LUMKELUM-776229 format. One record per residue (C-alpha): x, y, z; residue in one letter. Coordinates in pm, whole numbers, padded with zeros to 5 digits, always signed. Layout:
# residues N
XYZA
...
//
This chain:
# residues 558
+11795+15341+09716M
+11743+15037+09526K
+11673+14796+09730N
+11431+14987+10051F
+11097+15034+09797P
+11146+14630+09827L
+11212+14562+10185L
+10895+14764+10248L
+10731+14544+09981F
+10849+14203+10173L
+10759+14351+10523C
+10393+14431+10391L
+10442+14003+10278L
+10579+13873+10584I
+10268+14078+10749I
+09969+13904+10530S
+10166+13587+10523C
+10156+13554+10900S
+09828+13648+10977K
+09606+13584+10703N
+09760+13276+10590S
+09476+13035+10669P
+09714+12718+10708K
+09885+12957+11026E
+09649+12907+11286K
+09810+12877+11590K
+09793+13218+11767E
+09934+13127+12143T
+10228+13364+12087N
+10103+13754+12239A
+10458+13869+12191F
+10476+13787+11794Y
+10135+13930+11726E
+10231+14262+11926K
+10588+14267+11673A
+10340+14272+11367F
+10113+14591+11545D
+10435+14796+11643Y
+10608+14746+11290K
+10281+14852+11075E
+10286+15176+11364E
+10650+15179+11191G
+10813+15160+11621K
+11106+14927+11475T
+11290+14964+11766D
+10959+14834+12004S
+10919+14567+11718S
+11246+14395+11743F
+11233+14360+12094L
+10896+14135+12066Y
+11002+14000+11791F
+11296+13901+12013Y
+11071+13794+12349K
+10854+13624+12089A
+11118+13377+11970K
+11212+13281+12309D
+10867+13207+12376V
+10902+12948+12022F
+11190+12805+12179F
+10985+12735+12476Q
+10753+12577+12264Q
+10979+12372+12046K
+10827+12571+11718D
+11131+12571+11481S
+10926+12777+11231F
+10816+13052+11482G
+11138+13076+11597I
+11270+13124+11190G
+10999+13378+11138K
+11100+13551+11418C
+11470+13592+11335L
+11417+13670+10952A
+11178+13992+11071N
+11487+14052+11315L
+11715+14047+10996A
+11455+14313+10817I
+11455+14512+11079I
+11874+14490+11147Q
+11938+14540+10766E
+11720+14875+10708T
+11845+15040+10994K
+12260+14964+10877G
+12336+14691+11108D
+12428+14481+10798Y
+12655+14281+10987F
+12387+14194+11305G
+12165+14129+11001S
+12343+13861+10856Q
+12440+13714+11157E
+12026+13678+11234T
+11952+13562+10873G
+12221+13303+10858L
+12087+13156+11250S
+11714+13148+11079A
+11819+12904+10837L
+11877+12689+11106K
+11505+12670+11158Y
+11338+12679+10863L
+11278+12331+10701N
+11363+12323+10326E
+11149+12018+10336N
+10867+12169+10452N
+10640+12426+10164T
+10482+12624+10426L
+10852+12728+10539N
+10909+12848+10155H
+10788+13189+10158T
+11013+13285+10461Y
+11285+13090+10342L
+11270+13295+09987S
+11219+13624+10186I
+11539+13528+10447N
+11730+13439+10139Y
+11652+13758+09974N
+11747+13962+10279T
+12094+13752+10274L
+12162+13844+09945G
+12059+14247+09962M
+12355+14240+10269L
+12617+14055+10130S
+12552+14302+09807S
+12594+14584+10018K
+12879+14478+10208L
+13013+14399+09837K
+13052+14014+09848D
+12868+14002+09493Y
+12920+13606+09450K
+12803+13564+09823K
+12484+13758+09756A
+12441+13557+09392I
+12460+13218+09598E
+12178+13392+09777F
+11984+13541+09549Y
+11971+13225+09346K
+11806+13033+09632K
+11554+13281+09698A
+11393+13224+09371I
+11416+12860+09424S
+11176+12936+09731F
+10983+13140+09598S
+10600+13066+09539Q
+10538+13395+09408D
+10547+13538+09042S
+10591+13911+09161I
+10865+13824+09421N
+11035+13628+09160K
+11074+13836+08960N
+11253+14091+09161I
+11486+13809+09295Y
+11576+13779+08946T
+11653+14131+08912T
+11835+14131+09201N
+12056+13839+09082L
+12124+13962+08743A
+12221+14348+08922N
+12489+14170+09157N
+12620+13958+08823Y
+12638+14336+08679R
+12811+14441+08982R
+13023+14154+08933N
+13087+14247+08614K
+12959+13939+08402N
+12770+14161+08227Y
+12644+13934+07960K
+12472+13699+08203T
+12312+13994+08375A
+12167+14118+08012I
+12084+13726+07939E
+11880+13690+08248I
+11662+14038+08220L
+11588+13960+07836S
+11461+13672+07962S
+11258+13813+08212S
+11159+14138+08017L
+10854+13942+07800P
+10689+13776+08109K
+10672+14114+08273A
+10311+14295+08239S
+10375+14607+07968E
+10395+14940+08082N
+10430+14798+08488S
+10666+14853+08737N
+10823+14503+08692S
+10866+14600+08330S
+11032+14927+08434S
+11262+14803+08668R
+11359+14537+08444I
+11393+14785+08144L
+11632+15058+08359D
+11890+14770+08461N
+11885+14619+08116L
+11970+14958+07956A
+12257+14965+08261L
+12398+14638+08165A
+12428+14699+07808K
+12552+15048+07863Y
+12826+14913+08135L
+12911+14632+07869E
+12967+14864+07550N
+12998+15203+07670P
+12914+15315+07301N
+12545+15179+07354Y
+12292+15449+07407N
+12066+15325+07696P
+11893+15664+07676V
+11584+15540+07494P
+11514+15264+07764E
+11585+15501+08049Y
+11344+15702+07925Q
+11060+15427+07852K
+11088+15300+08153A
+11070+15735+08334L
+10758+15712+08161K
+10600+15454+08298I
+10751+15525+08678R
+10588+15882+08631L
+10291+15705+08491N
+10251+15456+08814E
+10403+15754+09044K
+10681+15490+09153D
+10926+15783+09335N
+11150+15484+09403W
+11195+15356+09056G
+11207+15754+08936L
+11497+15787+09196N
+11696+15511+09048S
+11626+15605+08664T
+11733+15966+08772Y
+12095+15818+08908A
+12130+15637+08571H
+12026+15983+08387L
+12264+16140+08543S
+12560+15866+08499D
+12521+15814+08172Y
+12525+16206+08140Y
+12803+16313+08363T
+13072+16275+08070E
+12897+16357+07797K
+12634+16644+07895E
+12709+16802+08230P
+12390+16995+08201D
+12140+16693+08115S
+12362+16525+08447A
+12322+16817+08671L
+11936+16811+08584F
+11844+16510+08663Y
+12119+16519+08972A
+11825+16753+09086H
+11590+16526+09017K
+11694+16261+09207M
+11735+16501+09494Y
+11440+16661+09544V
+11254+16282+09535V
+11521+16105+09781A
+11390+16401+09984K
+11033+16341+09945E
+11123+15962+10013L
+11299+16051+10313Q
+11565+15855+10202S
+11926+15936+10385P
+12131+15721+10160D
+11995+15833+09831D
+12034+16192+09944Q
+12363+16094+10006M
+12382+15990+09632E
+12205+16256+09482A
+12438+16520+09650L
+12745+16338+09567Q
+12635+16396+09220K
+12607+16739+09285L
+12877+16859+09420I
+13125+16835+09101P
+12832+16889+08851L
+12725+17224+09028D
+12876+17564+09047N
+13117+17660+09322L
+12847+17809+09520Q
+12587+17540+09516N
+12912+17259+09574S
+12970+17410+09902K
+12632+17386+10027K
+12577+17060+09880Y
+12907+16935+10011F
+12821+17076+10369K
+12442+16908+10397I
+12634+16586+10321Y
+12869+16613+10600Q
+12564+16630+10806N
+12364+16400+10667L
+12674+16173+10653S
+12743+16243+11001D
+12353+16223+11110S
+12299+15877+10902V
+12654+15709+11076Q
+12539+15833+11382T
+12193+15639+11372A
+12317+15342+11247R
+12590+15304+11519N
+12273+15396+11803K
+12060+15114+11581A
+12316+14884+11620K
+12392+14966+12007N
+12033+14948+12047Q
+11980+14648+11900F
+12288+14485+12096A
+12109+14634+12450M
+11797+14472+12345I
+12010+14174+12318R
+12153+14248+12642Y
+11813+14298+12857E
+11648+14038+12698T
+11895+13740+12766E
+11968+13929+13108K
+11597+13907+13188N
+11579+13568+13097K
+11931+13473+13245T
+11729+13633+13618S
+11403+13462+13547L
+11560+13132+13446L
+11787+13142+13785A
+11451+13188+13988A
+11304+12901+13834K
+11602+12698+13879A
+11585+12810+14287E
+11224+12753+14257S
+11306+12410+14088T
+11544+12310+14364E
+11323+12359+14607R
+11039+12153+14494Q
+11261+11881+14388N
+11403+11938+14785H
+11026+11884+14877I
+10980+11560+14628I
+11287+11428+14746K
+11171+11446+15099Q
+10837+11266+14997Y
+11024+11020+14785I
+11233+10880+15078I
+10925+10894+15320M
+10726+10668+15035G
+11009+10456+14988V
+11082+10355+15365I
+10731+10284+15354I
+10708+10098+15112T
+11018+09899+15268I
+10786+09860+15567L
+10478+09743+15400I
+10712+09523+15127V
+10882+09396+15485L
+10515+09334+15612V
+10404+09155+15331L
+10734+08951+15299W
+10722+08813+15621F
+10386+08733+15615T
+10408+08558+15304K
+10678+08417+15439R
+10517+08236+15724Q
+10160+08112+15490Q
+10460+07959+15267R
+10685+07741+15538L
+10307+07653+15694Q
+10228+07549+15327Q
+10571+07367+15249E
+10506+07208+15594K
+10149+07073+15499L
+10275+07002+15154L
+10567+06805+15282E
+10314+06595+15527I
+10121+06509+15199K
+10385+06445+15012N
+10513+06181+15256T
+10133+06070+15337E
+10161+05992+14957L
+10501+05829+14925K
+10396+05559+15266Y
+10103+05523+15041S
+10249+05396+14758K
+10499+05196+14926K
+10197+05020+15097V
+10048+05033+14770H
+10328+04814+14632D
+10463+04641+14920V
+10091+04473+15092V
+09876+04544+14821A
+10028+04453+14510N
+10238+04182+14750G
+09926+04025+14914L
+09805+04015+14549Y
+10140+03841+14438H
+10082+03527+14714T
+09731+03506+14609M
+09874+03423+14232I
+10085+03230+14358E
+09900+03027+14555I
+09637+03056+14302E
+09924+02909+14003N
+10069+02643+14228Q
+09827+02513+14417P
+10069+02248+14612D
+10308+02541+14732L
+10326+02454+15125D
+10259+02626+15392K
+10586+02702+15555E
+10654+02856+15196K
+10339+03095+15243I
+10428+03192+15592L
+10793+03325+15483N
+10628+03502+15181R
+10366+03682+15452I
+10685+03691+15662E
+10859+03860+15371K
+10592+04137+15338M
+10572+04201+15695Y
+10925+04255+15707E
+10909+04495+15350E
+10614+04723+15577S
+10787+04742+15907R
+11080+04856+15663D
+10861+05114+15536I
+10887+05360+15834A
+11222+05339+15776H
+11254+05449+15428N
+11424+05168+15345R
+11339+04837+15156I
+11633+04567+15100P
+11726+04481+14759E
+11952+04195+14784K
+11992+03984+14484D
+11748+04213+14296F
+11807+04012+13946Y
+11734+03662+14104S
+11385+03830+14301R
+11289+04001+13993F
+11313+03724+13782S
+11132+03566+14073M
+10884+03774+14052M
+10793+03802+13698I
+10767+03391+13655N
+10521+03433+13949S
+10239+03564+13757Y
+10286+03303+13507S
+10038+02948+13495S
+09907+02748+13271Q
+09651+03010+13128N
+09835+03302+13092Q
+10220+03281+13012R
+10455+03535+13070I
+10793+03582+12880L
+11117+03806+12952A
+11263+03847+12654V
+11647+03997+12700G
+11649+03974+13031Y
+12021+03916+13153Q
+12217+03968+13474K
+12406+04260+13340D
+12073+04422+13266I
+12052+04632+13618W
+12445+04718+13648E
+12516+05105+13696N
+12130+05152+13767I
+12053+05271+14157S
+11866+05063+14381D
+11568+05302+14432N
+11554+05286+14014V
+11568+04946+14096Q
+11297+04923+14307S
+11098+05157+14146E
+11072+04983+13813L
+10996+04679+14024Y
+10680+04839+14175Y
+10572+04953+13857I
+10626+04634+13607I
+10474+04397+13938R
+10168+04716+13911E
+10141+04660+13524I
+10156+04291+13625L
+09903+04319+13840V
+09700+04505+13629N
+09738+04196+13359M
+09560+03963+13585K
+09287+04162+13684K
+09167+04340+13408H
+09335+04197+13044S
+09195+03830+13016K
+09546+03802+12837A
+09698+03422+12742T
+10025+03519+12637L
+10249+03864+12718A
+10590+03949+12719S
+10850+04160+12901L
+11149+04289+12644K
+11467+04456+12824F
+11657+04699+12588E
+11976+04878+12749K
+12217+05153+12623N
+12452+05391+12762K
+12182+05638+12773K
+11865+05453+12858N
+11696+05100+13000I
+11361+05032+12785T
+11058+04778+12912I
+10817+04697+12665K
+10535+04532+12792Y
+10301+04344+12535T
+09996+04121+12574D
+09731+03975+12391N
+09454+04090+12639G
+09167+04274+12581V
+09361+04632+12588G
+09236+04942+12770I
+08978+05131+12554H
+08933+05510+12638N
+09217+05483+12859L
+09207+05842+12989E
+08841+05778+13093N
+08989+05471+13284K
+09298+05504+13454K
+09257+05403+13801G
+09542+05466+14077T
+09788+05179+13988G
+09822+05343+13637I
+09876+05738+13772R
+10104+05594+14054N
+10243+05485+13781T
+10243+05728+13552E
+10353+05968+13824N
+10651+05728+13912R
+10783+05728+13590I
+10744+06108+13561E
+10999+06143+13902V
+11247+05936+13741M
+11217+06161+13427R
+11183+05887+13201G
+10869+05820+12942D
+10582+05618+12948I
+10418+05510+12625I
+10062+05297+12598F
+09972+05152+12287E
+09693+04941+12125K
+09896+04621+11994N
+09723+04568+11639P
+09762+04237+11729N
+09487+04281+11994G
+09596+04365+12340G
+09809+04632+12514L
+10187+04775+12454I
+10338+04931+12734I
+10706+05110+12674Q
+10891+05197+12954I
+11195+05443+12938T
+11410+05498+13190I
+11779+05692+13167P
+12054+05484+13282T
+12267+05752+13445H
+12019+05849+13699L
+12128+05795+14074K
+11860+05867+14307Y
+11432+05907+14281V
//
C-alpha cells in the first residue's frame, strides 16, 4: 500500500534515466528500447520478456552496465507482480554487474537497493531492509529519491521496534522537506505513527490531520490511503465509529487506486468494526479478493518462470545451431589449413633444397678461395720473405760463401715444395728462430732478443711456432724496408696463459697506420686473429714503433 506510488515513481525515473540521459548515447539494443515501450503501455509481461532478451544482447556485447539495468528493471516488475523471492534473486544478480566505482551506475544502484529494501521489508527481514536502504541513500544522486529512501529506512527501524532511531531520522528529515508538499506529509504521517508506537499516550491526530490536509490539497490518493489507515488504527480502541469512518474512506480510495492489497487491508479493518450484516459482506469480498490476488501472483510467478524458460530454451537452440554451423566452418577451415600446411611444407622444402645447393656451391667456392689465400700466405712467408731474408744475409755478410747461399736457396726450395703437402718442418725451432732474428742484424741495424730462452717454446704447438716465425719475420722485413731504424728489440715473456712478444724500434714509425697497412701487416693481423690473440701498434715515445703480440699458450691448432 505504502510503496506502490514509490514504485511508479521509480519506474518513471528509470525510463527517464535510460532514454534521456546525455551520458548514455549507445542505442544498439532494440530489445531494451522495446521493453520500455511496453512498460509505458502497462504491458508488464511483454516488458519483462524484452528486458530479458535485452539482457542477453548486452551479455553478448560484454556490456555489464546494460545487463545490470535490465536486471534492475526485471526485479521491479517481479516485485510489483508479487513475485518477491524471484525479484530478490534478480535484484541481487544485478549487483554483480553494476559498478559501485562508476558514477554512471549510481542511479541504478540506488534504485536496485531500494527495491531490495522493499522486498526484505515485505518478507519481514527488517534488519536486511535497513542495510539495503542505507546503500540506496549512499548511491542516490537526487534529493527527492533520498527523501523517499530515508523515510523507508525510518519505517523499517519502526517495524523493527527501534522507534527512537526512526523518530530521529524522520525529525531530521522534516526541516529539509518543502512545507505543504508530498514529502512533508509523508514524513509527518510516519513521524506521528512512530511517536505513537513509542508512547501509547502520545496523541498523533494533529499531525495525521495536518498530513491529511496536505494530501487532500495535493490529491495524493496513495498518501490519503496511508493516513486513513493510520487514523483508523488509532481510533479502533478509542472511538470505533471514527475508526469505521476512516476505514470506509480508505476502502473507497483503495478501490479508486485499484490496489488489491490496500483493499484487503481496508476490509480487514471494516470486518470487526461494522455491523454483522456488513461484516459478512466484507468478509466474502475479502475472501474473493484474497483468492484473486493469490491466483494472480502465482500466475505471475509461473509466467515469469515460463518466459525465462522459453527464452533460455530458444537461446539454447540458437546456440546449438550456431555451434553446429561453427563446427562445419571449423571443419572446412581445418581442411584449408591442412592443405595450406602441405603446400607450405612443399614450398619450404623446395626453397631449402635450392638454398642448400647454393650454400654448398658457395662453401666450395669459399673453400677454394681460402685454400688459395692460405697458399698465398705461405708463398709470401716462405718464398718472398725467404728470398728477402737471403738478400739481407748476403748484404749483411759480404763474405758469405757460395755453398751457404746455395744451401739457403735449396732450403727455400724444399719449403716451397712442402707447401703443397701442407707441412713445413720445424726441427730445432729455437735455433732456427734465433738464427732468423740474428740474420737481420748488421753494423747499421742491431736487433736484440730479450728474454729469449730455449724453454720459451715448451708446450707451444708447432703450428703456433710456425705462425709466430712468419709473423716476426714479416715485422723484421718491414723494419728493414721502411723503418730506417738503427736499433730494434724483441722482448719475450711467457706465463701460464699467454706468450707475449714486444717489438720496439727507433725508426720513423708508421704515420696514418690504417691507411698505410699493406698486405704484410693485414696478413699479420689475420694470423693473430685466427690464433685468438691480440696485436697492438703503438708509437714509441722516443721515436719509432712498438708492436705487442699476445698469443694464448694453450692454443693447440691454428
